[in-house]
N, C-alpha and C positions, 0 to 999 in steps of 0.2 A: 339512254336507259329506256328500254321498252316499257310501256305503260301497261302492266298485266294486272288483272283483277281491280281495274279502276273504271270500269264502264259506267257505274252509277254516277261517280263523281264527274266524269267527262260529260255525261249528259246534263248534269247540273251546271257546269261551266258554260256549256252551249246554250243552255237556257238563260243564264246571266247575261250572256251577250245579246240574245235576242230580246230579252226584256229591256236592256239598256238601249238598244237601237230603236225599240218601239216607243221610248219615252218613259220608262219606269226606272228611276234610280235604284240600285241595289248595292248591298254590302254582303260580301261572303267572306267567312273566315275558315280557311283550311287548317285544322289542328291535327297534329300528329307527331310521333317521336322522330328523332333525328335520323336522317338517311333513308326515310320511307318514301321519298320522291315528291315531296311538297314543291321544291323548286322546279322539278320537271313539269308538274301540273300548271305552275304559273307561266312557264315558257310556253306550254302547250296553248293556254288561253290567250297569251299575248300574240302568239304567231296566227292563231285563228282570228283575233280581233284586227290585227294589222292587215291581214289578207282581205278583211271586209271593209277596209276604209276606216277603221276606227282609230283615233288618235291614242296611243299607248304611251304612258309614262310609268317608269319602274324605279323603284328604290330597293336597296338591300341594307338592312340595318346590321349593326355590329356592336358587339358588347363594348369594345374600346371607344365607340363613338357616341354611346348614349348620353354622354354629358354635353354634346354639342347642341345648343338650342336651335330648334327648327332645322336640324341637319337633314332629317328625313324629307321635310317639305321642300328643302332646297334641292335634294335629288330629283324630286318630282317635278318642280316648276322652273328651275333655272334652265334657261335656254329653250324655254317653250317656244314652239315656232309661231310666227306672226301669221294672222290670217291674210286673206287676199286684199291687197291694196295697202297693207300696213307697212310702214317704213321702219318701225322699231326705233323711231327717234326718241330722244330724251335719255339723258344719262344721269349717272350718279357717281360721284367721286368714290373710287374703292381703292384699297390697298393691294399689295401684291397677292393676298390670298383671296381677294374678292369681297372682303368685308369693308365696311365704311371706314375711311381713313380720317380720323378727326383732325389731322394736321392740314389736310388739303380740302376738306369739305366741310359742310356745316357741322357743327357739334350735334351729338347725338340728341341732346334735349331739345334742340330746335327742330330736328327731324321728327321727333316724337310729337312735339306740339303740332307741327303741320300736318302730320299724318292723321291727327284726330280731329281736325277741323272739318267735321261733317263729311269727310272723304270727298270733297269737292274736286280736288285735283284728280283723284282716281276716276271719279265718274265722268269728268271731262275727257280724260284719256281714253276710257272705254267708249265714250259717245263717238269720238272721231277715229277710233281704232288705232291711234298712234301711241307709241312708247310702252306697250304692255310689258315687253321683256325687261326694259329698264325699270319700269315701276315695280314689277315683281322682284327684281334684285334689290331695289331700294327698300322695299317693305320688309323682305327677309332680313336684311342687315338690321334695320331698325328693331324688327321683332326680336331678333336674336340678342340684341343689346338689351332690350327691355326684360327678356326672359332671363338673361344672365344676371341682371340686376335684381330682379324680383324673386327668382327662384321658382318654386313649384306653383305659386298662387298668381295667376295672370290677373292683371287689373284691367281697368276700363281701356287703357291705351292698347294693351296687347289684344284685348277682345276686338277693338276697332280694326286692328291690322288683320286678324283672322277674317273678320267680316269683309274687308276689301279683297283679300286674296280669294275668298270664297266667290265673291261676285266676279272676279276675273275668270275663274274656272267655269263658273255657270254661264258666263257670256261666251267662253270658248265652246262650251257644249251646245250652244244654239247653232253653231256652224256644222257640228257633226258630233257623233258619240265619242266619249272619252272614257278610256280604261285606266285607272290608277292601280298599279300592283305594288305591293309591299311585302318583301320576303323577310323572315325572321323578325316578325313584327314585335316580338317579346323584348327586343332590344332598343325599340324606338324611344327617342327622347320624349320626355313629358310634354313640352310645348307642342311638338308635332302631333301627339296624341290628342291634345285639346283641340288643335286645328281640324283634325279629322272629325271629331265629334262635332264641331261647328259646321263642317261641310255635311256630315251625315244628316243632321237635323234638317237641312235645306235641300235634300236630294229631291223628294217629292217626284214630280214628272220630269225632272231633268235627265238628259241622256248621259248619265255618269254612272259608272260602275267602279266600285272599290273592292279590290281582291287582296285579302290578307292571308298570310300564311306564317305558321310558327309552332314552336314546341311549348305550349302553355303549361304542360305538366311539370317540366322541369324548371321553368322560369315563367311564373304566372304574370299575366298583363297587370299593369297598373289597375288596381281595384275600381276606383271611380270611373276609369275609361271603360272597363269591361262591363261594369254594371249598367251604365247608360247605354253601351253599344248593343247589348242583348236586348234592351227595351225598344230599340227602334224597329218599326214595322218592316223596314226595308232589309233587316238583318237576317242572314241565314248562316248556319254553321255546318261544316262538312268535317267528318272524322276520317283520317287516313291511317293505316297501321301496317305492320308487316305482312308479307304474303303468306299464304297457306303452303303447306308442303307441295301440293300440285302446282300452285302458282309459281313457287321457287324453281321447280323443274321447267315450267313453261317458259319463264324468263330466260333461264340458260339456254333452252332450246332456241329461243328467238335470237340469242346473241351469238350462237355459234353453231355450226352444223356438226361439230364433233361430238361422237357418242362417248360418254364417259366410260372408263374402264371399270371392271367390277370392284377393284380395290379402292376407287375413289369414294370418300365418304359421301353420305347423303348431304345435298346441299342445304336442306332445311336445318339439319342437325348442327352444321357448321355455322350457319348465319342467322338462324332464327327467322329466316324470311325477310330480312333486311335487304331492300333492293340495291342499296349501295355496296354492301358486302358481297351480294350475289354478283354484281357486275365486276367486283374486284376478283372473284374466283376466275372469271373468264380471262380477265387481262393479266393475271399473274403469270410469271415466267415458268413457274413450276409445272404448268400444264392444266388442262381443263379440270376444273372441279377441286384441285389440290390447293389449299390455303398455303400461302407463303408469305415471308416477311416483306417482300418487295412491294407488293401492291395490296394484298389482303391486310397485312399489319398496318400499313400506312393508312388505309381507308378506316380501319377501326379506330386508330388515333384521332383521325379527322373527326369522327363521330363524337369521340369523348371531348375533345378540345372545342367543338362547337356548342356543347352543353355548358352547364355551369361548372365553375372551378371546383366545386365540392364534389362534383361526379368524377373529375379526373383524380382527386385525392382518394375517393372511395375505391375507384378501380385500382389505384396503385396499391392501397392497403390490401385490397382482396388478392391482387397478383402476388404480393409478398407472403400473405397468409397461405395461399395455395402452393407456393413454390416447393417447400421441402417435402411435403407429403401429398402429392396431388391424387394418388390412388386411394379411393374409398373414404377421403376426408369429408366431413360434413361441412357445408358452407358456413362461414362464420356469421354469428348473429349481428344485427345492426349496432348494438351497443358496443361490441368489439371493434367494429370498423370505426365507429365514431370516436371511441377512445383512442384508437391509433392515430387519427389525424387531427385530434382535438376539436371536433365539430360536435354540434348538438345532435342528438339522436334523431329528432324529426327531419333535419336537413339530410342526414346520411340516409334516412329511409326514403325521402323523396328521390334522391339520386339513384338508389338501388332500384326503385320502382321504375324510374325513367329508363334505366339501362335494360331492365328486364322487358319493359314494353317496346323498346327499340329492337330487341332480339340480340343485343350485344351480350347479355348474360342469359343464362337458363337457370331460373330459380336461385339467383344469387351466385352462380358459378360461371366461369368462362367456358364457352362452348368448345374451344379447341386450344391446344398447347400454343399454337402460333399467336392466337389473340393474347393469351397471358404473357407470352415471351416479348410481344410488341410493347405491352404496357411496362414491362420490366425493363426493356431496352430504352424507353423514354425517360428512365430514371438516371441521375448521375450516380457515381459510386457512392458518394457520401450520402445521398438521399436514401439509396437502398439500404445502406449499413444502418442508418438511423432508423428506418422503418422496421428492419429486422430486430434491432434492440428493443424497440417499442413493443413489437409482437411478442418477443420472448417474455418481457415483464407482464404483459396482459395475460398471456396464456398460462404463466406460472400462477398468477393470482386466481385464474379461473380454474386451477386445478387440472390442466391439460395433461396428457400423457408425456412422460419424460422425453420420449423420442421427438414429439412436436416442438416442445420448447427447446430441446438441444439443437434441432435443426436450425432454429432462428438464432441461437447463440452462436453457432458455427458461422452462419452467413453474416452475422453481425460482428464477428471476431471479438466477442465480448463475453466474459465469464460471468458477470453479474454476481459477484460475492455478496453474501456468504453461501447462498443456496446453489450457485451455478455449478460448482464442481461436482456436487453429489448428483444433480441432474445429468450432467454430461457422462459421468461413469455409468449411471443406470442406463442411459439411452445406448451407451456403447455395448453394454452386455447384452441388451435386447437386439442390437443390430447384429451382434456376432451369432446370436441364436437364429436370427432370421437369415443368415447367410449373406450379410452385407458388411464384409470386412473394411471396405474403403470408408463407409459411413462411421463405422466404429472407430477407426484410426483418426478421422477428423475430429471426432468428439474427444477422444483421449489426448491428442496433441494440444487442443485447447485447455483441457482440464489439467494437464501437467503444469501450465503456467500459473495456476492458482492453488496448487496443492498446499495444504496446511502445514506440512513438515517433510522431513526427509523420508520418513517410513511411507507416508501417503504417496509422495512423488515416486519413490522406487516401485511401489506396488502398481501405480498408473503406468510407469514406463514398461513394466513387465507385460501388462495387458496390451499396451501398444505394440510391443515387440510381436506379441501373438497375432494381433490384427494385421500388422504389415507383413508378417511371415506369409499369411494366405494369399497375398498378392505378389509379394516379392521377397523370398528369403534373403536375397543380397541386400536389399534395402533395410530389412530388419537387423542385419548383422551389426549395424552401427550402435545398436543398443547394448550389445552383448558386454562390452568391457565395463560401462557404467553399472550394469546389473551385476556383473561379477563382484565388483567392489561393494556394491550394496549388500550382496549376499554374505560376504566375509565380515561385513559390519553387522550382521545379524538383523538386517532390515527387511528381509524377505522370509515368507513362510516356506516350510519344507516342501509343499506341493509345488510352489513357484520355483523353488530351487531345482526340483526334479525336472520340470519343463526347461529350465535353463541348461541343465546338463545335456539334454537331448539337442538342443539348439546348438550348443558349443560343439557336440560331436558331429552334427550334420555339417558343420562348416570345417571339420578336421582340427578343431582346437582342443585336442585330447589332453594336453598338459593342463590347461585350465579346468577342464572337466574333472580330471583326476583330483586336483586340489580341492575342488568344491565338494566332490564326492567324500573326500576325507573329512571335511568339516561336517557334512551331513551325517556321516557315520558317527562322528563324536557326539553331535547334538542328539542323535537318536538313542544313544546309550543313556543320556541323562534326562531326556524330555519324555513327555507323555507317550502313551501307546500309539497314538496316530502318526507320530513322527517316525516311530519304529517300523509302521506299516508302510508308510511312504517309502522309506529307504529299502525295505525288503522287496517290495514291487519293483522298484527301479533296479535292484540287483538282478531280479529274475529277468527282466527285459533285456538288460545289458548283456547277460549271459548268452542270449541268442543273437542279438543284433550287433553288439560292440563287445565281444567276449573278452578281450585283453584287459578291460577296465573292471570286469566283475570279479568279486572275491569268489574263491572256491565256495560253492554253495553247499552248506550243510544244514538242510532244512529240517523241519519237524519229522517225527518218526512217521512211519506209514499210518494213514488213516486219520492223522491230525491235521490241522490246518492253521494257517496264519490268519487270524481275524482282521477284518478291515474296520477301523474304527469309523464312527459316523462322518468325522471330518475329513477322512481320507478321500483321495481322488479316485472315484469309481472308474474313470476311463483309464487311468494309470493301472488300476487293478485288472481291468479288462485286457490291456495291452500285455500285462504280465501273464495272465492266464493263456492267452493266445500264443505268446512267445514260448511259454512252457510246454503247450501241446505241440508246437512246431519242434521244439527240441526233443520231444519224444517220439517224432515221426508222425504225429497226427493220429496215432492209433490207440492212445490211452484213453480211457473213460474219464469222465469228470470226477470220480471218486477214487481214482488210483493217483497216489502222489507221483509227481514227475521228478525230474532231476532236481527241482528246487524244493520239493516237498510240499508244494502248494496244491490245493485241490479245489475243484469247483464248489464243493460242498461247504468249503470254509468261507465263502463269500456270497452265500445265498441271500438275496435280498439287499445286497450292498452295492451292486453294480449293474451294468448293462446286460451281463450274461448271467444266467441262472445256474443252479446247481445241477450236478449229475449230467451235464451235457458232454458229449463227445467233441473232439476238436472241430470237425466240420459243422455239427449242429450249433456249437458255440460261435463259429464263425458267421453262420448265416444269421443268427440272433443279433450279434454285434451289428451286422450291416443293416438290418432291419431298423435297429434303434439308432443308427448314426446320426440321423437328423436332429436328435436331441443333444448332440455333443458338439455342435458347431462352435460353441464358445469355449470348448476345452481344448487345450494344446495338444492333447494325446489322441484326438479324434482321427487325425491322418495316419498316425501309426497303427491305430486299431484297424482302420480300413485296409491298409497294406498287409498287415499280418493275417487278417481274415481272408483276403483273397488268395494269399499264397497257401493257407491251410486248404481252401476249397479246391485249389489246383491239385493238391496232392491227395485229396480224399478218396477218388477223384469226383469232384462236383464242378467241373470246369463250366458247364453251362450257366450255373448260378453266378459264377464269377464273371463271366462274359456278359450276362444280363446286367449285373450291377454296373459294370464299367460303361456299358452303352447308355444306361440311364443317366449317368453322371455326365457323359460327353454329350448327351442330347439336351441337357438342361440349358436353355439360352439364358437364364437368369443367374447362373452360378457365377459369383464374383471371386470365389476361392480358386485363384489361378494355380496355386501349388497342388491342391486337390485334383484339379482338372489335368495338370501335367502328370501327376503320379498315376491317375486312372488311365491316361493315354499310354504311359510307359507299361503299365501292367497289362493293358489290352494288347499291346504289342508282344509281350512276353507270352500271353496266352495263345495268341495267333501262331507264335513260333512253335509251341508245344503241339498245336494242332496241324503243323506243317503248312500253314498259309503264310508262305515266306513274303509275298508281296504286301499283304496286310500287315505283317509283323514289321517290315522295314518302314512302311509308311507311318505307322503309329510311333515307332521309335523316333523317326525324324521329327514328327509333329511334337512329341514331347520335348525333344531338344530345342525346337524352335519356341515353344511356349515358355520356357525358362532358360535364360542364358546359363552357360556352363558354370559360372561363378555361383549362381543361385541354387544350382543342383547340389553343390558340395559333394560329399563322399557318395551321395545317393546316384551320382551320375553313372555309377557302375551298372545300374539296372537298364536304363535306355540305351547306353553305349554298348553294353554287352549284347542286348537283343539285336541292334543294328548290325554289329559286326558279324554275329552268327548268321543272321538272315542273309547278308551280303555274301558271306562264304558259302552258304548253302546254295545260293543262286549262281555262284561262280563269278561273282563280281568282286574279285579279290583286290582290285585297285580301290573300290569304295571302302572295303574293310581295312586296308592299309591306311587310307586317309584318316579314318576314325581312330586308328590305334596310335597315331602319332600326337593326337591331341594330349595336352598336359592335364593330368588328372591329380587330384590331391594325394599326397603320400599316404595319408592316414586312411585312404580308402581300402587298402589291402587288410586293414585291421578291423574292417567291418563285414557284414555279410555281403554288402554290395560289391566288395572287392572280389568275392567268389565268381559272381556273374561275369565280371570283366575278365578274370584270368581263365575261366573255363571257355568263354568265346575266343579269347586269343589262342588258346591251345588248339582249337578247331581250325583257326585260321592258319596257324603253322602247319597243321596236319595237311590242309588242303594245298598248302604251298610247298609240300614235300620236304618240310623241316621237321621230321619226326622227333628228332631228339629235343628241340625247342618245344614241341608240343608236349612231349612226355613231361618235360620239367614243369610246365604250367600245370598239368593235370595233377602231377604228384605234389605240387606246392599247395593246390587246393586241398588235397587229401591231408597233408601235414597240418594245415591251418585248422581244418574241420576236427581232425582227431585231437589236435592239441587243445581245442576249445571244448572238447567233450560233446560235440554235436553231430557225431557220425551217424546217430539215429535219425537225425533231422532230414538227411538226404537233401540238404540245400542245393547242391548241384550234383549230377551223376559223374563225379570225377573218375570212378573206377571204370566206366564205360568208355570214357575218353582215353584214359590211360591204356586200357586193353587194346583199343584201336591202334594206338601208337606202338605198343609192344608187337602187334601183328605186322605193322609196317616195317619194323625193325627185325623182324624174323623170329622173335622170341615168342613162340606159340605157348610155352609152358607158363610164362608170366601172364600172358593174355588170359589163359584158362583159369589160372589161379584168381586173377582179379573178378572175372565173370562169376566164378563159383562163390567168391566172397560176397559179392553183391547179391547173388541169390540166397545166400544164407542169411541175409538180414531183412528185417521187415522193411518194407518201403512201398513207394507208390507202384501201382499197376503198370504205368508206362515204363518206368525204370526197370521193372522186372522183365517186360517184354523186350526192351533193348539189350538186357544182360543175357537173355535166352539166345538172342541172335549172335552176340559175340561168342557165347559158349559153343554155338553150332560152328562158328567160323574157325574156332580153336579145336575142333573135334574132326576125326576122320570123315570123309564124304559119307560113309554108309551110316553114320550115327547123327547126321544133321537134320533129317526129316522131322523127327519127333519134336526137338526144341523149336525149330522154325515154325511148325504148325502151331504149337502153343504160343509162340511169340506173336504170330499174326492174329490169333484170336484176342490176345491181351491189348494189342495195339488197336485193333478194330473197336474194341470196347471203350478205349479211352479217347478215340478220335484222332490219333496221331497218324495222319495220312502219309507223311513223309516217311516215318518209321515203317509204315506198311509197305511203301514202295521198295525200300531197302530189303525187307524180308521177303517180298514177292520175287525180287530179283534173284535173291540167294535160293529160294525154293525152285525157280526156274532152272537154275544150274543144277540143283540136286536132281530134279527130274530128268534133266538132260543126261547126267551122269548115269542115271538108272535106265537110259535108252527109252524114256517115255516122252518122245519128241513132241507129240501133239499137246500133252499137258504142259510141257516146258514152254511151248510157244504161247499158249493161253495165258500162263502166268506172267511170261515176259511182256506180253501185250498189255496185261493188266497193270503191271509195274510201270510200264512206259506211259500209260495214260495218267496214272496217279502222279508220277514224277513231272509230267508235263503240267498238269493242273496245279501242282504245288509251286511250279517255277523253278524247280531244282534242275537247271540246265546241265550241270556236270553229269548227274545221274542219268538224265534222259539221253544226252548225247552217247553216254557209254552203252545204254540199252539199245538205243537206235543203231549203233554200230554192230551190235550183236544180231539184232533182228534183220537188218538190211531191208526193211520195209518202211520207207518214209510215210507211206499212206496211213499208217497207223495213228500217227500224230497230226501230220500236216495236210493230209489229202482226205478226199471223199467226204467232204462235208455234205450235208443234206439241206435241201430247202426247208425252212422252218416251217412253212406251211405242210410239208409232207410229214414232219415229225408231229405237228399238231393233229394230224389226221388219225394218229394212233389212239386206241382206246387206252384208258388208265392201266388195264391189266397188261396189255401189249407193251406199254412204255416200261412197266416194271420189269417185265421179262427181259426186254431189250437192253435196259440199263445194266442189269447184272451180267448180261452176256457181253456187254462192252467191257466190263471190268474183268473178264476172263473166267467167270464161273462156268462149270460145266452144266449140262441140263439137269443132271442129278442134284448138284448143289443148289442150283436155283429152285428146284422143286422142294428141297428140304427147307430153304429160306422162306418161300412163299406158301408152304404148306398145300402144295398141289402135286399132281402125279407128273413124272417125267414126260408122259405122252401129252399132257396139257401144255407143258413148256414147249414141246416140239411144234405143236399146233400153232401156238402164239407166235413162235419164231418164223414159221412158214408165212403167216399173214404179214409179219413185220417185213420180212425180206421183199414180199411182193409190193407192199405199199411204198417202201423206200427204194425200190428198184435195185436191190443188191443181191448177190447170189450166195454169199457166205458171211459168217459173223465177223471175220476179220474186216469186212468192208463196212460194218455198221458205223455210222457217223459218231465222231467224238462228242458232238453236241448232246447226246444222250447221257454224258457223264453227270450233268447237273442233276438228272433224276436219280442216278445212283446213289448219291449221297443221302437221299431221302427214303431209299428203299430199305425195308427191314432187313 
């Protein structure tokens, strides 16, 4: 270890040796926290002394050996080398451990008596220089025996032994300077301390230096010893502490030439400047400056165990108290720590102060997770459990938040009746609100073990099913059968039953859901208003999402409303409102009754969406407030319905932004919500014509939840993936997805429509027009049978019209296109219908509907739809002998199809154009493109898309002459001769151009 920021102390140690050599005895005490380099300083001084010819004797004390009388003196003096001409003759009988053996030598009492007879034998031995080593050994054995017999009070006999040992050392110092070093002196045995005092009193002009080191704050020295030591004129005290931030960096720089990465935490913040921990940072296998359990954690444990036992206990209690809620938790007070370990408060306070002083803690808290984990790892499982149980009791008595107490209950696997169940349930609700379903589930699993009765146990199980649903619907399914039994036994509230119906339907258990619905309807007829409101809202939601189970809805008369009682689930009401708006096609205002007779005005102030909101506004309002609904089982359904409404509004940008926020949240534990957001993001990308993104998100959604966990909702991501693969020409991938087993009940839900619609397009691409027509018409039959034709859940008429065209039945195709145009619906669907109407019309009547279709699809951002319309427009202009216009439109369609990844369409258009350069050639150096001005890039990007100069001028609000001038400069800068040679790289600018 490099000695950084220790210059003053090193000078004092050099002075100590100089004074000792000059004949001035000195005593120096180095005091400081554990791990701050006291041992390194002793080694430094010892090495300097030995190099100068000084006799160096060293001893290291240990807590376990403080009961051995004269153990420290024995380390210092046993084996002391004889001077010149000394033989070391003279022996004493010893046992195997070096102590006097009473069976083979003279008895202890005899030795004591002889040792006190004026020290004659000792003086004679010193006078002739013989037998010093033997005499020292003999005196130590006798002294140990006396001290062991007399305890802490030395008598005259022991004092005489101290005197003779002192005279032996003084005699040795006459031959040369002597340095006695004692490390961890706080653990020295009392008889040895008394000997040291005896020696210190006689230093005077002797060439003897005594160097002591210890952590006296954590373990004070024997009070009489310290009081007399500090009075000695030869005494000097030095204080050593942790390094400064700059010193910490200097020590690391001296230890390794490696430059720390920017991500490496500040060494001082991690170690508090403790040199031992700083050295461990360098040695750890995790890399320079990164604390790890291998070395850093062990170094911290070493510091703790070298201190007092109470410090280890306090550190363990602190680690346990920090474990459940490490973020933002206030450091526990000393009384709490003392109560956990059964220690008195002053002892715990001293331990905390010592750990803070050593840099192990920062104001009573661990500086790094590795440090806390190392302390926890030092506990046995039973020790940790016991500490958590104690912590739970203490925290509850102190009135700590339920989340804090519950975390300890869970870690301790102990409910602590009678108060534990309530604390666990309260903590679970808070965890759900905070988006921590795993924590909530852990609390609820423990709470269920101590529920007071069947009703409470059923309620807890229902909340547990909801918590587990957020991480794995498949795992939560194991609760459904017991909950169904509890519901039929009347143990669950109606709002809980409503959530149970949704979970049953998700897993395709429609028969059980129908039985439970029948019971709910019967109860609603006889129970208070809130039960009726719950059932009504559930019926409204069912009519859109699982229509076969909903009763034919005969809602209130127009302008009336079904009131929501205060106890009703406001998020179920929100789901009902959104479902009702979707059933109406998203166009009805909040004050117009929908198919259910429900109005936004009827729930003003009762739910997350306000009164008078149109469908899209209501959807955005619900998404904004969704963070308030994490504890509600209907939150996920509200999110999905809101996103689908925004897609049809169209407010696709808002839907995409919400999905991206969810997917970018690294702390989101709700895997079901993340999977659903991923699936919806894929569906949105599909509607925008971004086929690669759509397929990627659909695959990611299917990976995030296994097929069993998706239940009937698997139709959404599976349908997206099949349709995206079909559009890109990857029919093998689409076929692989279609052979997957899906729940039979899926087709009885709205998710089945996504699946059937995608399968129809696969059949169409595979030239199975009859099979495709059957799937599209099946979608239509289901939608019309459910009374949801206005909802436009899938554009089945568009698909069926395409199939009829393939089969040569133009009249049927035209009829379906006209039917679609005669209905209110999404702008995008209207654009697709106009294209099909044009295809079913004579060539001379196609231009107007195709032009209108292009405008609509551009407005909604459906790029793939634009490519198909542009291709059709190219054919129309070619038919009208407008070749130049036809080529420009074809090139524009080819660019868009290529950017979308629609290989079948791109290959078809490429074959027509016969110009591979339009897509695959004539790329430009990126530096050349960046050399264009913003105005030039805007003009060039629109030219790449196939717009004429006049159209570009209208879009950019400039004159055609200005456009021509810009293009001339673009051609020159990019070294091309015509707009057909403009690089496709400019397409990325086109998507952002007005």
